[in-house]
C-alpha positions in Angstrom: 2.0 -5.8 -22.0 5.3 -4.3 -20.7 5.6 -0.6 -21.5 8.7 1.5 -21.0 10.2 4.7 -22.3 13.0 3.9 -24.7 16.3 5.7 -24.4 15.9 6.7 -28.1 12.9 8.8 -27.0 15.1 10.4 -24.3 17.6 11.3 -26.9 15.1 12.6 -29.4 13.5 15.0 -27.0 16.8 16.7 -26.4 17.1 20.0 -28.3 20.5 21.4 -27.1 23.4 19.8 -25.4 26.9 20.8 -24.5 29.7 20.5 -27.0 32.7 20.0 -24.8 34.2 16.5 -25.1 34.8 14.5 -22.0 38.5 13.7 -21.5 39.5 11.4 -18.8 43.2 11.6 -17.8 45.4 10.6 -14.9 45.5 6.8 -14.8 43.7 6.4 -18.1 45.3 6.6 -21.6 43.9 9.2 -24.0 43.2 8.3 -27.6 43.1 11.3 -30.1 42.1 9.1 -32.9 42.4 10.4 -36.5 42.6 7.3 -38.6 39.9 6.9 -41.3 40.0 3.1 -41.7 36.9 1.2 -40.8 36.4 -0.3 -37.3 37.9 -3.6 -36.4 36.1 -6.5 -38.1 36.2 -8.8 -35.1 32.9 -8.5 -33.2 32.8 -8.4 -29.5 29.9 -9.4 -27.2 29.6 -8.4 -23.5 28.9 -11.1 -21.0 25.7 -10.6 -19.0 23.9 -12.6 -16.2 20.7 -12.0 -14.3 20.8 -11.2 -10.6 20.9 -14.2 -8.3 18.1 -12.9 -6.0 14.5 -12.6 -7.0 14.6 -8.9 -6.0 17.6 -6.7 -6.4 17.3 -3.0 -5.3 19.5 -0.3 -6.7 18.8 2.5 -4.3 22.0 4.6 -4.4 21.3 8.3 -4.3 24.5 9.1 -6.3 24.1 8.8 -10.1 27.5 7.3 -10.4 27.0 4.7 -7.6 23.6 3.7 -9.1 25.1 3.3 -12.6 27.9 1.1 -11.2 25.5 -0.9 -9.1 23.3 -1.6 -12.1 26.3 -2.6 -14.1 27.4 -5.0 -11.4 24.0 -6.5 -11.2 23.8 -7.3 -14.9 27.2 -7.4 -16.6 30.0 -9.8 -15.9 32.4 -8.4 -18.5 32.3 -5.6 -21.1 35.5 -4.5 -22.9 33.6 -1.4 -24.0 31.7 1.0 -21.8 30.0 4.3 -22.4 30.6 7.1 -19.9 28.7 10.3 -19.4 28.9 13.1 -16.8 26.8 13.3 -13.7 24.2 16.0 -13.6 23.9 16.3 -17.3 20.7 14.5 -18.5 21.2 15.7 -22.0 24.6 14.0 -22.4 23.4 10.9 -20.5 20.4 10.5 -22.8 22.7 10.6 -25.9 25.1 8.2 -24.1 22.1 5.9 -23.3 21.3 5.7 -27.0 24.8 4.6 -27.7 25.1 2.1 -24.8 21.8 0.4 -25.6 22.7 0.2 -29.3 26.0 -1.6 -28.7 24.8 -3.5 -25.7 27.2 -2.2 -23.0 26.9 -0.5 -19.6 26.5 3.3 -19.3 28.5 4.6 -16.3 28.4 8.0 -14.8 31.5 10.0 -14.0 31.2 12.3 -11.0 34.2 14.5 -11.9 36.5 15.9 -9.3 34.0 18.1 -7.5 33.4 18.3 -3.7 33.4 14.9 -2.1 34.9 13.1 -5.1 37.9 10.8 -4.5 39.5 12.0 -7.8 41.9 14.9 -8.2 41.6 17.1 -11.3 42.6 15.0 -14.3 42.0 11.7 -12.6 39.1 9.2 -12.7 37.1 8.4 -9.5 38.3 5.3 -7.8 34.9 3.7 -8.0 34.8 4.1 -11.7 38.3 2.7 -12.1 37.4 -0.3 -10.1 34.4 -1.0 -12.3 36.5 -0.7 -15.4 38.8 -3.3 -13.9 36.0 -5.6 -12.9 34.6 -5.5 -16.4 38.0 -5.8 -18.2 37.3 -2.6 -20.0 39.7 -1.8 -22.9 37.7 1.0 -24.5 35.8 3.9 -22.9 33.5 5.9 -25.2 33.0 9.1 -23.3 30.2 11.5 -24.2 30.1 15.0 -22.7 32.4 16.6 -20.1 31.9 16.0 -16.4 32.6 19.0 -14.2 35.9 18.8 -12.4 37.8 16.7 -14.9 40.7 18.4 -16.6 42.0 17.6 -20.1 45.3 15.8 -20.0 48.2 18.1 -20.9 49.1 17.7 -24.5 45.8 16.1 -25.5 43.2 17.7 -27.8 40.2 19.5 -26.3 37.7 17.5 -28.3 37.3 14.7 -30.8 36.6 17.2 -33.5 39.9 19.0 -32.8 41.6 15.6 -33.0 40.1 15.0 -36.4 41.9 18.1 -37.7 45.3 16.7 -36.6 47.4 14.6 -38.9 47.5 10.8 -38.3 51.1 11.1 -37.3 50.5 13.9 -34.8 47.6 11.9 -33.3 49.8 8.9 -32.9 52.4 10.9 -31.2 49.8 12.5 -28.8 48.1 9.2 -27.9 50.8 6.6 -28.1 48.3 4.4 -29.9 47.3 3.9 -33.5 43.5 3.5 -33.7 43.7 2.2 -37.2 45.6 -0.8 -36.1 43.1 -3.2 -34.6 45.9 -5.3 -33.1 47.0 -2.2 -31.1 43.5 -1.4 -29.9 44.4 -2.1 -26.2 47.1 0.3 -24.8 50.3 -1.5 -23.8 50.0 -0.5 -20.1 46.6 -2.1 -19.8 44.6 1.1 -19.2 41.5 1.6 -21.2 41.5 3.7 -24.4 39.4 6.8 -24.3 37.3 7.8 -27.3 35.8 11.2 -26.8 32.6 12.4 -28.5 31.0 15.8 -28.4 27.6 15.6 -26.6 25.5 16.4 -29.7 23.0 14.1 -31.3 24.5 14.5 -34.7 28.0 13.4 -33.7 26.9 10.6 -31.4 24.5 9.1 -34.0 27.1 9.4 -36.8 29.8 7.7 -34.7 27.3 5.1 -33.6 26.3 4.4 -37.2 29.8 3.6 -38.2 30.5 1.6 -35.0 27.6 -0.6 -35.8 27.9 -0.8 -39.6 31.0 0.4 -41.3 29.4 0.1 -44.8 26.1 1.9 -44.2 27.2 4.4 -41.6 24.9 7.0 -40.2 22.4 9.2 -41.9 23.9 12.3 -43.6 27.5 13.0 -44.5 29.9 11.8 -41.8 32.8 13.8 -40.6 36.3 12.6 -40.2 36.0 12.7 -36.4 33.0 10.4 -36.5 34.9 7.8 -38.5 37.7 8.1 -36.1 35.5 7.4 -33.1 34.1 4.3 -34.9 37.6 3.2 -35.8 38.5 3.2 -32.1 35.5 1.3 -30.8 35.6 -2.5 -31.2 32.7 -3.9 -33.2 30.2 -4.8 -30.5 26.9 -6.8 -30.6 24.4 -7.0 -27.7 24.4 -10.1 -25.6 21.3 -12.3 -25.7 18.6 -10.6 -23.6 18.1 -11.4 -20.0 14.6 -12.6 -20.4 14.2 -13.7 -16.8 14.4 -10.2 -15.3 12.1 -7.2 -15.4 13.3 -3.8 -14.1 11.1 -1.2 -12.3 12.6 2.2 -12.5 11.6 5.6 -11.1 10.9 8.0 -14.0 13.5 10.7 -13.4 16.7 11.9 -14.9 18.7 10.3 -12.0 17.9 6.9 -13.5 18.9 7.5 -17.1 22.2 5.6 -16.9 20.8 2.6 -14.9 17.8 2.3 -17.3 20.1 2.3 -20.3 22.4 -0.4 -18.7 19.3 -2.5 -18.0 18.1 -2.1 -21.6 21.5 -2.8 -22.9 21.4 -6.2 -21.1 18.1 -6.9 -22.7 16.0 -6.2 -19.6 12.6 -4.7 -20.1 12.0 -1.6 -18.0 8.7 -0.4 -16.5 8.6 3.2 -15.2 7.0 4.3 -12.0 6.5 7.9 -10.9 9.0 9.1 -8.4 6.3 10.1 -5.9 4.8 6.6 -5.8 7.4 3.8 -5.8 4.8 1.2 -4.8 4.1 -0.9 -7.9 0.7 -1.9 -6.4 -0.4 1.7 -6.8 0.3 1.7 -10.5 -2.0 -0.2 -12.8 0.5 -0.4 -15.6 3.2 -1.8 -13.3 0.8 -4.5 -12.0 -0.1 -5.3 -15.6 3.6 -5.4 -16.6 4.6 -7.6 -13.7 1.7 -10.0 -14.1 2.1 -10.2 -17.8 5.8 -10.8 -17.7 7.3 -14.3 -17.8 10.2 -13.2 -15.8 10.9 -14.4 -12.2 13.3 -11.7 -11.1 12.9 -8.0 -10.5 15.5 -5.2 -10.5 14.2 -2.1 -8.7 16.1 1.1 -9.8 15.7 4.3 -7.8 16.6 5.7 -4.4 13.0 5.7 -3.1 12.8 1.9 -3.5 15.3 1.7 -0.6 12.8 3.1 1.8 9.7 1.3 0.4 8.4 -1.0 3.1 7.9 -4.7 2.2 8.8 -4.0 -1.5 9.3 -7.7 -2.1 5.7 -8.5 -1.1 4.4 -5.6 -3.2 6.2 -7.0 -6.3 5.1 -10.6 -5.6 1.5 -9.5 -5.1 1.6 -7.5 -8.3 3.0 -10.5 -10.2 -0.1 -12.5 -9.2 -2.3 -10.0 -11.0 -5.0 -10.4 -8.3 -7.1 -7.3 -8.0 -9.5 -6.1 -5.3 -13.2 -5.4 -6.0 -13.1 -2.0 -7.4 -9.7 -2.5 -9.0 -6.1 -2.3 -8.0 -4.3 -3.9 -5.0 -4.6 -1.0 -2.5 -7.8 -0.2 -0.5 -7.4 3.5 0.5 -7.7 6.3 -0.5 -8.8 5.1 -3.9 -12.0 3.4 -2.8 -15.1 4.1 -0.7 -16.8 1.1 0.7 -20.5 0.8 1.4 -21.4 -2.3 3.4 -24.4 -4.4 4.6 -23.8 -5.8 8.1 -25.1 -9.1 9.5 -25.1 -12.9 9.5 -26.3 -15.0 6.5 -29.6 -16.6 7.1 -30.2 -14.7 10.4 -32.4 -11.6 9.9 -32.2 -10.6 13.5 -28.5 -10.1 13.3 -28.6 -7.4 10.6 -29.8 -6.5 7.2 -27.3 -8.8 5.4 -29.3 -11.8 6.6 -32.7 -10.6 5.5 -32.3 -12.2 2.0 -30.4 -14.9 0.2 -27.0 -14.3 -1.2 -28.1 -13.2 -4.7 -30.6 -10.7 -3.3 -28.0 -9.5 -0.7 -25.5 -8.7 -3.5 -28.1 -6.8 -5.4 -29.1 -4.9 -2.3 -25.5 -4.0 -1.5 -25.1 -2.6 -5.0 -28.3 -0.6 -4.7 -27.3 0.8 -1.3 -23.9 1.7 -2.7 -25.1 3.2 -6.0 -26.1 6.7 -4.7 -22.6 7.3 -3.3 -21.0 7.0 -6.8 -22.3 10.5 -7.6 -21.1 12.0 -4.4 -17.4 11.1 -4.5 -14.5 10.9 -7.0 -13.4 7.6 -5.4 -14.4 4.2 -6.8 -17.5 3.1 -4.8 -17.3 -0.6 -3.8 -20.2 -2.6 -2.3 -19.3 -4.7 0.7 -20.5 -7.4 3.1 -19.5 -7.3 6.8 -20.3 -10.9 7.8 -20.5 -11.7 11.5 -18.5 -14.9 11.5 -18.4 -15.5 15.3 -21.6 -14.4 17.1 -21.7 -13.3 20.7 -23.8 -15.7 22.8 -25.7 -15.3 26.0 -24.6 -18.8 27.1 -21.1 -20.2 27.5 -21.6 -23.0 25.0 -19.7 -26.2 24.8 -16.4 -24.5 24.6 -17.2 -22.0 27.3 -16.3 -18.9 25.3 -19.7 -17.2 24.9 -19.3 -17.1 21.2 -20.7 -19.2 18.4 -18.3 -19.8 15.5 -19.9 -20.2 12.1 -18.5 -23.0 9.9 -16.3 -21.5 7.2 -17.9 -23.8 4.7 -21.2 -22.0 5.4 -19.7 -18.7 4.5 -17.7 -19.7 1.5 -20.6 -19.6 -1.0 -21.4 -16.0 0.1 -17.7 -15.0 -0.3 -17.4 -16.6 -3.7 -20.6 -15.1 -5.0 -19.5 -11.7 -3.7 -16.1 -12.0 -5.4 -17.8 -12.8 -8.7 -19.9 -9.6 -8.4 -17.2 -7.2 -7.3 -18.3 -7.2 -3.6 -15.6 -7.0 -0.9 -16.1 -9.1 2.3 -15.0 -8.5 5.9 -15.4 -11.2 8.5 -16.4 -9.8 11.9 -15.3 -11.5 15.1 -17.3 -11.3 18.4 -15.0 -13.6 20.5 -16.6 -13.6 23.9 -14.1 -14.9 26.4 -11.5 -16.2 23.9 -9.1 -14.0 22.1 -9.3 -12.5 18.6 -6.3 -14.3 17.2 -7.6 -17.7 18.1 -10.8 -17.0 16.3 -9.1 -15.4 13.3 -7.0 -18.5 12.7 -10.2 -20.6 12.3 -11.0 -18.6 9.2 -7.5 -18.6 7.6 -8.7 -20.5 4.5 -11.2 -17.6 3.8 -8.7 -14.9 4.7 -6.4 -16.3 2.1 -8.8 -15.1 -0.6 -8.0 -11.7 -2.1 -11.5 -10.2 -1.5 -11.7 -11.0 2.2 -10.6 -8.8 5.1 -11.1 -8.9 8.9 -13.0 -7.0 11.6 -12.5 -7.2 15.3 -15.3 -6.0 17.6 -14.0 -5.3 21.1 -17.6 -4.7 22.4 -17.9 -8.4 22.5 -14.5 -9.3 23.9 -15.2 -10.3 27.5 -13.0 -10.6 30.6 -13.2 -14.0 32.4 -15.9 -12.7 34.8 -18.0 -10.8 32.2 -21.1 -11.6 30.2 -22.6 -10.0 27.1 -25.0 -7.1 27.4 -24.1 -6.5 31.0 -20.7 -5.0 30.3 -19.1 -3.5 27.2 -16.0 -5.4 26.4 -12.6 -4.1 25.4 -9.2 -5.2 24.2 -5.6 -4.2 24.8 -3.2 -3.1 22.0 -1.0 -6.2 22.5 -3.9 -8.5 21.5 -4.8 -6.3 18.5 -1.1 -6.3 17.5 -1.0 -10.1 17.6 -3.9 -10.2 15.1 -2.4 -7.6 12.8 1.0 -9.2 12.8 -0.5 -12.6 11.9 -2.8 -11.2 9.2 0.0 -9.2 7.7 2.3 -12.2 7.6 -0.4 -14.3 6.0 -1.0 -11.6 3.4 2.7 -11.3 2.7 3.3 -15.1 2.5 0.5 -15.7 0.1 1.3 -12.6 -2.0 -2.2 -11.3 -1.6 -3.4 -7.7 -2.2 -3.7 -5.4 0.7 -6.4 -6.4 3.3 -8.8 -4.3 5.3 -8.5 -4.6 9.1 -11.5 -3.0 10.9 -11.4 -2.0 14.5 -14.9 -1.3 15.9 -15.2 1.3 18.6 -17.8 3.6 20.1 -16.1 4.1 23.5 -12.5 4.9 24.3 -12.3 1.9 26.7 -13.0 -0.5 23.8 -9.5 0.0 22.4 -7.3 0.4 25.4 -3.9 2.0 24.9 -4.9 2.7 21.3 -1.7 4.7 20.7 0.3 1.5 21.0 -1.5 -0.2 18.1 1.0 -1.2 15.5 0.2 0.7 12.2 3.4 -0.3 10.5 2.1 -3.2 8.3 1.7 -2.1 4.7 -0.1 -5.3 4.0 -3.1 -4.0 6.0 -5.3 -1.0 5.6 -6.4 -0.2 9.2 -9.8 1.4 9.8 -11.5 2.5 13.0 -15.2 2.1 12.7 -17.5 4.3 14.8 -20.4 2.2 15.8 -22.4 4.7 17.8 -26.2 4.7 17.4 -29.0 7.1 18.3 -29.5 10.8 17.9 -27.3 12.5 15.4 -25.7 15.0 17.8 -24.6 12.1 20.0 -23.2 10.2 17.1 -21.3 13.3 15.9 -19.9 13.8 19.4 -18.7 10.2 19.4 -17.2 10.6 16.0 -15.2 13.7 17.1 -14.1 12.1 20.3 -12.8 9.0 18.5 -10.7 11.2 16.2 -8.8 12.7 19.1 -5.3 11.3 19.3 -6.1 8.6 16.7 -3.3 6.6 15.2 -1.7 8.4 12.2 -2.7 7.0 8.9 -5.9 5.2 10.0 -9.0 5.2 7.8 -12.5 5.8 9.2 -15.8 4.1 9.1 -19.3 5.3 10.0 -22.4 3.2 10.7 -26.0 4.1 9.7 -28.7 2.2 11.7 -32.0 1.8 10.0 -34.0 1.5 13.2 -31.9 2.9 16.0 -30.7 6.2 14.5 -32.8 9.3 15.0 -32.9 10.0 12.1 -30.7 7.9 9.9 -28.7 10.0 7.4 -29.3 9.4 3.7 -26.2 9.2 1.4 -26.1 12.9 0.7 -26.3 13.8 4.4 -23.6 11.2 5.2 -21.1 12.6 2.8 -21.9 16.2 3.5 -22.4 16.0 7.3 -19.7 13.6 8.5 -16.2 15.0 8.3 -13.9 13.7 7.3 -15.9 11.7 4.8 -15.9 8.1 5.9 -13.9 5.6 3.9 -16.5 2.9 4.9 -20.2 3.4 5.5 -22.0 0.4 7.0 -25.7 -0.2 7.1 -27.3 -2.2 10.0 
């Protein structure tokens, strides 16, 4: 279900607003409308169209630029627009109510302050250009943007104009608002209808603009009738039901949100501190539940959000990770069993069948739930390619398990909320070559990858005589491929585990590429033995580690002296590991 904050709610929450009417002068004609006749009977409908691209980002920092960009994205023509001042959320919220109700864009006027292209009494060039593009004939201005001066001879507010006689008003404006045929000024510049930025006045004028017979609640003033008389009867265009908007929940987006809603686009809000939709359950639900195919992202922070297109496409799939959501860290803590299915000598994972292994993983993970605020997720780390003492037929000193053998374990794990990581021990071949053999499994949303440099041999090395190692360039080849696969298939974020207990295992570690948001990178400390030695290894690995990397710790049932229990692991290992593996 799509959820969004309506602009009506924005307007209702406003308690006090300014009362000075916005008067645009210079190249625009001013209408001091005083006629009391009903609004023109000919209804007008703006023309809208959805963006061409599947993702359109409105990331302008300027309120005015963002409002114009949103208008350009959604409206092809609108003879009526609503304008409100920059930096005035109260006036913008009232203007939003009006714009959505009549189905027209809400644009923001910057005024003639520092950096503006407009002189006092003139309209900013960018705003003028948008009026021209939209073929605007009537501007309903609400509020007073700083730096704009009232045109000499014009009234200071719409209420003052209401006190003038109809003849005086006609002389001041050069237009008779009561005459529908004269609604467009002769020189082609838009007519300005100014409203005080108060909810009472805007709602009253809006009531008459929408329905001349019923009007607004309460007793209308003459000025409210005049505003309605000057605004062409407008009805919203059919909704753009192929587009969903994501917008940051801040006052800077009021105008853009209103314009999107005026075009019939549903809007889902995100906190300004977290523009990634994958981090927001409501956003994932909205994107997945929407029948739309296009997304409009509104907010400056979206401009710097890496791989936003992938994040939106992944959210639209609705696929979630074990434990919930589409991001791994820091929301989750993983507790894993390590080994090879059907091979007890390779680790505890292989000591039982898949059903019993799932239950064991859950039992091992359960104590951690009471020790952390994170969601605890049971996990399998399956050794998919096993280091071998012999070269084998392919000469690489590694035995690759058939993916079909592993698939039942992965499917059963997914059904029970267990995450899976495939571990590679490649011998004399490279990690990327082996990773590609398991692409069909890595295309599943609950499957990540681990590379174990201990078992990556040089051409003249053999297992158990030397400890292997890998250069950053080979690691980066794997991460680039896995990130691209995750992006292409619109998958949730994947875990990429780097095993290490010696510095030499990950050579030139500082050059490892950590820039892929599709991957959650984790360094896993594999040291075994006495706890002081393990702690020393843990501290050494943290020195000069890549920024943003997560951390894993391994508890050995037989080799540790002693093995830490869950309470000791959480209390005694700092920082608390994001992944704890049992072998």
